[in-house]
Steps between C-alpha positions, in 0.01 A plus 500: 500500500444769762194303632723194534766680704238646726355150555845362592570784745168444661573132539850574646336732761238228583722192524851633619530525870472862615798430732708414204425839348538703823830340583680663211462191266685284755306198605388482872457177692163344533525564876568882449234510227247394768626771738474761237138406401380621854747756591457716192158565661596494865838681492545653157770736618729216601436319183582814289815550691606147426398511131730798471787317674791320348372181679209487275707560180803286514534136572786348691617302197549820309647685798756220543623539136622862562878576569627475851508882559147558342339217698243610759471161675775305682373139515742261322222297349138549422283396785251221429183620332620869452672483162240588245240701680477842661580538867144559622283486807529131559865483442559727795205460730505108486881464531640334806148468631597238763756750661236780540292514807257725307422245243127427467273323257359749234289383220684179475853634547731515794570880511699717725460877534841628596744431204848502655867509402512124530232488237683737270819297551363235268603718202728756688717283751806727485304818578325324786819366645662844475199654672514263796857646562360856476457701822145587368386126515564523888326834538225346725706292735773769512248742637260286702774258620744778618393572863650843470336616187180318602477763775557781242219338304276490806576872571392593150181294496360523856204704589610764746278615784519770761408368844572638846726763370720277289510334162436133483533282188349156454609225272409556128248274324613272221266676269671831574841341432380358176393855383820649625866353493379169348367651197856503367672257735239244428234321714461157619231352278300219684199288435229528757238262379239529204230730420205493261477810286244623251643551155378594151496128425328385823608415857860363521736392785830687539784497760494777765847662490644729753789734398337510158511693259860583522802531261768571745857401406535274808154358513468161673299282267282190554746272332784611730672720261580865541439803290287606201610544148202725463668755710680617192328308220141578585261213424357417247719691251824384667670780292881544479435846367311595829770352715765704319337835571549684824131519577506128563752559786325817631227298656726421790800736442346839499423585863695716738675191635592361156505803268663321200243589252470857619883546473510341151223725380703816561821357366642539156424132439142564597476807278629294200251234581205737520597657165606190300337185648232495233776460239677228692459126447399342834435163348835415351695205640792559535467862577761704300632821654498776239254338282193380712557771770737787562462530880457255777197402692497316831491166315797598273721526807372230722341222290514514113734327262674793326709499190701755300653446154394136511693439819347414834550769754307330793305184521138483597451438875188471716710523815462872497794577742757332276636832387463675845824529703313676782164466666366865509137487616283398798775478766672706748849510322583435149747206479635229269223283355393204714637166363169317552147611414393382838596795727341346810816298546695812562579605858726763626702487818205628713279216353297732283410380153690779334776494239684771703549590869291784622806707465550416124768237498418232243434137606734386229451126544153529340591742227671466157870567504689774309589266215126429440427869555752595235351230258158646535609854462698416183195334355277810561782723360493303170141621452602864580790473238250432216434880509757649737872543528717324746557825699136586509415146622773478760410841646140401518579195711732706712201727566285212608774386745525856635119514549511170705785638710311824558165338579642239731683769687175712541318192614766416750474846650124455533551160653732637759218739598266194540765300703522801724126521550492131581787522752338785666162321529336764278376229250452130572748356245606132480366249573169692440381633174768755381278656229190617673578795720511860369877542485536145375271570205721801413797269499322254258425800270870579496596171328175369349404817323782768481813270466311288247424808292856614492633154405251469218571849375861423487452151329254628236579881468202614675570879534301649789401167660859503633463844658173685573244222419556269788875520453794647684305796626270269694769273617670803682167655607363184639821435700480847644144466597583158664775660709267787607228255590741302709592810687126590558440143620785529742384830639154373538596181690393499862799568735689200614365253249770234450668448169459161318795263486519369146635156448 
């Protein structure tokens, strides 16, 4: 009997497709099976990631049978050909092939390299639509397409030289931009011909892509779509658990200009996460407060479907600004959130692509109104009330508003110093680059580094990040240094030099 069982097991190993076994006993399509036969040898790490993913273990027909709250896909019906097999290589990399400029013939298949939100929308249309309305999806054009911020980007990325007693800066290269701001904002991925490359399986032809690799949130894709789902759900695991953990956000929200992860790490929420996250359930859908987790992460507040006692607290959204009443980062003054994700349409009275005047007044026509601000704040507060009292929550949000008022006032004071420098001809000012001279760079630090730190510290209870770690101390110190530098510049100016008339 034992011999017979051994023989049957051996036969099973020989005659059942290895792909069937490795996909968690979920059948893979014939096309994906062909991909796996080669890629287990060529890219074993990618295959291993996918084999551990939910895509390899659950078919759409099974996924669609779950309850509305538990469902992880948003398609109304099962897309053709996807019901009874795993979501594998071919299902993603051959989808919408006619729309992709990076599509190429590969071992008998029309394959594209960059899988995009449009491809993911086959199964996740609601999430893709929400993401299109998200400020992140426009991160590339909002930076590169804004003439003012483009100059800031050029200032950051240019190679400075010292010639004839003065500093000169040339235009930065695309390669430098791709390794700098566009790592997070997203690159423009373009096809520049074909190239034959040597592989483990012989010579093969592949598209030559510029702006690749990149997982930036606003990446311009070869099919015309914007963004990358892999920014949060790293390919090829596409993990909801990963996206719910703050480390996923830290990739782009950790630096001095966007210190969200740093602030979270020193907060009480961050302390609870560090101590308890190995006991939390990051896979559960819906995500139940008090059962699956006991302190929020970034995703809890900005993305996730959260329930408590069987009731929905907030719905899932991939428009990450849905619960944000204010825009706090990457701008001169904090202000009500923009109404459109395309901020290049915004112009102030001076014609600058800014949501405020240089003196701080909001350009209200392009921003959400007080009613919408109230709705968003109320939604965020519902999350807080899962753990905190009404008084605690209300006082916390009052603190955020005070931080906005304080940092905007300190930024305005620094701006008045800059305006004075421009008026006196001590810095070039508009219409030239307003970010590149020494005193102008100090002004940039006032709002891009120090004001941001204070706002985030207030929003997420970030302790010293609001004071001595790039906080209030540096806001006041920097302004004092700016004023003293302005006086030095005035005293050093050649006698009789005319002031500049600023229009």
